[in-house]
DODO-85918 format. One record per residue (C-alpha): x, z, y. Coordinates in steps of 0.02 Angstrom, whole numbers, plus 32768, in hexadecimal, padded with zeros to 4 digits. Layout:
N
XZY...
***
This chain:
410
D5C15C6B883DD5245CAA87B2D4A55C5F874CD4195C8186BBD3DD5BF48647D3605BC286C0D3CA5BDC8770D44E5BEF87B4D4B15C1B8864D5515BB788A8D5CB5BEE8913D5835BC689C8D4E65C32897DD46C5BA2896DD3EF5BD588CAD3B95B4B885FD33C5B5287D8D34D5AD78741D2B25A50871ED2715A07867AD2BE59678689D36259D98687D39259A58737D3855A5A87C4D33B5A5A886ED36E5AC988FFD2FB5B5B891AD3485BC28993D3E55C0F89D3D4355CA289C7D4B65D0B8A4DD47F5DC58A50D4D15DF7899ED5095DC98906D4DD5D41889BD48F5DA78823D4185DFC889AD3E35D3588CAD3A45D1E8817D3645DB08805D2F45D9088AED2BD5CD0888CD2A65D1687A2D2335D9F880BD1DC5CFD885DD1B55CC087BDD1655D5B8781D0F55D5E87FFD0B85CA487D0D0B65CEE871BD04A5D748759CFCD5CF587BBCFC45C75872DCF905D0986ADCF055D588730CED15CA98730CEC75C94867BCE605D3C8685CDF15D0386E1CDD05C4C8693CDAE5CA985DBCD585D49861ECCFB5D1F86ADCC705CA886E8CCE55C4F8755CC905B9C8781CCF95AFB8750CD1F5AD7880BCD525B7F883ECDC45B768792CE125ACA87C0CE245AE98877CE7F5B878848CF055B3487D3CF245ABA884BCF525B3188BDCFBD5B7D8841D0125ADA880BD0345AC488B6D0885B4F88B5D1025B458804D1395A858863D15F5AC688F7D1A05B8C88B7D2395BC58904D2595C228863D2BA5C2887C6D27A5C228718D2205BAF869DD1C15B48871BD1985AD98696D14F5B428625D0D95B8886AAD0AC5AD886D4D0825AC18611D00E5B678622CFA45B1A86B3CFAD5A7F8646CF385AE585BECED75B558630CE935AA0867ACE795A6985C5CE115B1C85B1CDB15AED8664CD7F5A4D862ACD355A828580CCEF5B1285D1CC9E5A928649CC6C5A2185C7CC275AB38575CBBF5ADE85FACB915A318610CB4B5A46856BCAFA5AD18581CAB65AB48628CA6B5A0485DACA1B5A7A8544C9D25AEE85BBC9945A588628C9555A198587C9015AB2855DC8C75AD085FEC86B5A1E85FFC8205A34855EC7E25AE4858CC7975A928642C74359EB85DFC6FC5A91856AC6B15B0385FBC65D5A548647C60D5A1585A8C5BC5AD38593C59E5AD58642C5425A2C863DC4EF5A5985A4C4B65AF885F0C4645AA68683C3E85A5A8624C3B25B1585ECC3245B658610C3655C1C85CEC3815C328684C3B85CE08693C43C5CBC8604C4895C15863EC4865C5586E2C4F75CDB86ADC56D5C6B862AC5785BD886C8C5BA5C9C8724C6295CB3868BC6625BF2869AC6975C04874CC7075CA0872EC7655C4F8684C7825B9E86FBC7C85BF58794C8315C5C86F3C86D5BA986C0C9175B518705C8F95AC68772C9075A138739C951598B8790C8D95966882AC87058C78802C84F5925874FC83D59C98770C7B2597E8815C745591787A3C722598D8723C6FF5A12879AC699598F87F0C63659988748C63A5A4C873FC5FB5A6C87E0C56B59E287E0C5295A358721C51F5ADA879DC4CB5A948812C45B5A4387A7C43C5AF38738C4175B3C87F9C39A5A9C882BC3365AAD8787C32E5B6B877CC2FC5B64883FC27D5AF08820C24B5B59878BC2335BFA87DCC1CC5B9D8889C1515B518809C14C5BFB87B1C1295C5A885FC0985BE68884C05A5BF387DFC05A5CAB87FAC00E5C9B88B0BF7F5C3B8863BF6E5CB787DEBF625D518859BEDD5CE588C2BE785CC38811BE905D8987E3BE505DDF888CBDAF5D5E885BBDA65DB687D6BDC25E658804BD445E3B8895BCB95DF88825BCEA5EAC87BFBCF55F1E882BBC3F5ED68858BBF35EED87C3BC375F978799BB8A5FE987DABB155F638765BA905FC486EBBA7C5F1386B0BAC95F508629BADF5EAA85A6BAF75E1F860ABB735E878686BBCE5EB385D9BBE65DF485B5BC175DCE8670BCA65E5A865BBCD75DF285B9BCDE5D59860EBD305D9D86ACBDC35DED8624BDD35D3C85CEBDE45CF6866BBE515D6E86A9BEDB5D558624BEBD5C898637BEE75C9886D7BFAB5CD786B6C0115D55870BC02F5D7B87CAC0BA5DB7881DC1025E5187D9C0D45EA48880C0245E88887EBFFF5E7C87BFBFF65F3F87A5BF8D5F448820BF0F5EC5880DBF0C5EFF8759BED35FAF8782BE4D5F8587FBBE0C5F0B8775BE105F8C86E3BDDE6004875BBD3F5FB9877EBD225F8E86DEBD38603886A4BCA660778730BC2D600F86E0BC4960258624BC5660EB8638BBAE60D68691BB6A606E85F9BBA660F48588BB58617E85D4BABB612185DDBAC760F3851BBAF0619C84F4BA4E61E38545B9FD615184F5BA3F614F8446BA126211844FB94861FC848BB95F61748400B98561E88381B8FC625983A8B88761D883ABB8B061AD830AB897625582BAB7E96259830EB7BC61B582CBB80161DF8214B79462678212B70C620D824EB735618981A7B739621B813DB683624E8186B63761948172B687618180B1B628623E8092B58661D380A5B5A4616D7FFFB54761577F8CB4C761207FFBB43461767FC3B3BB6171805AB3D860F180B9B38D610F814DB3DA61AA815FB4876174813BB48460D181C2B44D61618232B4D761C28224B549612D8215B51A60EB82D7B54A619A830AB5EC619D82BAB61560F482F6B5D3611F83AAB656619B83ABB6BE613A835AB6CE60B783F0B6CB614A8468B77161748430B80560F88476B89160A28419B8DF60D48373B9A6609B835CB9B25FD68324B9F86011827DB96D60878245B8F460168276B8B35FB081F7B8CC603D8190B83660A881E1B7DA6019821FB7D35FE08169B781608D813AB6FB607781B0B6E05FC2816EB6C25FEE80CBB638606080E8B5DE5FE5815EB5EB5F6B80CAB5915FE1803AB517600B80BEB4F95F6280D2B4F35F348011B46A5FC18006B3FD5F7280B3B4175EC78046B3EA5F217FADB3465F747FF8B3075EEB804DB30A5E7B7F9EB2B25F1A7F6EB2215F1C7FD7B2025E5D8008B14E5E1F7FD6B1735D677FC6B20C5D8C7F6AB1C35DFF7F06B12E5D9A7ED8B18F5D0A7EC7B20C5D6F7E35B14C5DB27DE5B1195CF47DDDB1C25CAF7D83B1B85D477D24B0F25D087CE8B1225C527CB6B1C15C817C52B14D5D0E7BDAB0E45C897BCCB1545C167B92B1AB5C9D7B27B0FA5CC07AD8B0D25C077AC0B1765BCD7A75B1645C7279FBB0C45C2F79B6B0FB5B6C79A7B18E5BB3792AB12C5C3878CFB0B65B8878B4B14D5B1E7894B18C5BA7780FB0F85BBB77C9B0DC5B0177A4B1805AF47762B1D85A9677F0B27C5AE777EEB2CA5A6B7859B23E5A7478E4B2565B3E78DDB30E5B4878F7B2E55AC9798BB2655B2179D5B2CA5BC479A7B3585B8D7A23B2D95B6E7A91B2A65C057AA7B3375C5B7AB7B36F5BFB7B65B2BB5C387B95B2BA5CF17B6FB37A5D147BC8B3255CB07C64B29F5D337C4FB31F5DB97C3BB3635D987CDAB2D95D7D7D24B28B5E307CF7B3315E887D38B3285E2A7DC7B2775E6B7DD9B2AA5F1B7DC1B2F95F337E5FB25C5F167EB4B20C5FAC7E50B1D75F3C7DD6
***
């Protein structure tokens, strides 16, 4: 008979293991060798259980083994320990398994809490995505909002799923916001396309008119019409990109043809008018030499000759016209004033009236002088002074009349 602290072999070869309650349990029999060999054999079986439990403990502690799989492994080992044909401290192995169960349960609760936290974070994240998507659904920043919505979809896909009901409700809102944005964007660009098509038709008409006017020589009205066409062009808005540049090139090209032709004509006209200005300045200088007038008849004949040559010359630049024409008008006014003076001097009726008025005034002056002398001789100073004042007035009129008579050569 042989024994150790956890088992024994009786004289019949039966092997026993001591239980936790102090009793014994048969684990096998041994007939082929000594009792010590029997105990050693069954102790090795115990050591095998110790190794398996140690391996499971390490898996639980160092890997992401699920609680379900861990409990299955624990139950399997527990059954092996309970039914073990081994000799050793089986109760200690049971306690290790109990502690392992506690660890697995703690891990299960930890993972449950972590999963709940992750789920809560995922819910908040998805709710934030939904809120942003619903805000973007009202945006008119079509490119930026569209790109952001696509980014939100990628973010959504990277988040954990919630419970089916919550996840489906949030996804429905998220998807609806995206659909609403897409619908609005589609309607916007459809309207934009319609507007651009209308702009294309309008600009086609403007181009046609611009091209029809390009060879016009009615410079002023045509230039004004081109300005109106340009205003209409700007008001029409943009056509489709593939048409806009071509239409603009045609429109601008037609204007360039017209304005280039006008510029050429105006340049030629400006050169001609500059030459005309030189000629008229020479004539103005020739006319000014007629002043002062000494021979009215000769001066008038010379001015008529100058004026005929003046009229034969074409237009001068507009900004130079007032000055050069003013010089001619000044000479013409001087000649007119000379003619008026000559007419007054040679008019018989006017001369007779002037001579008659002068004679009457001279007689009145002579009479007043005689009356003043008589009053002074009589010592009537007051009367003499009164008559003197009257004489002064008549004398002034007489002096003026004599000056007028001189204009007639008198």
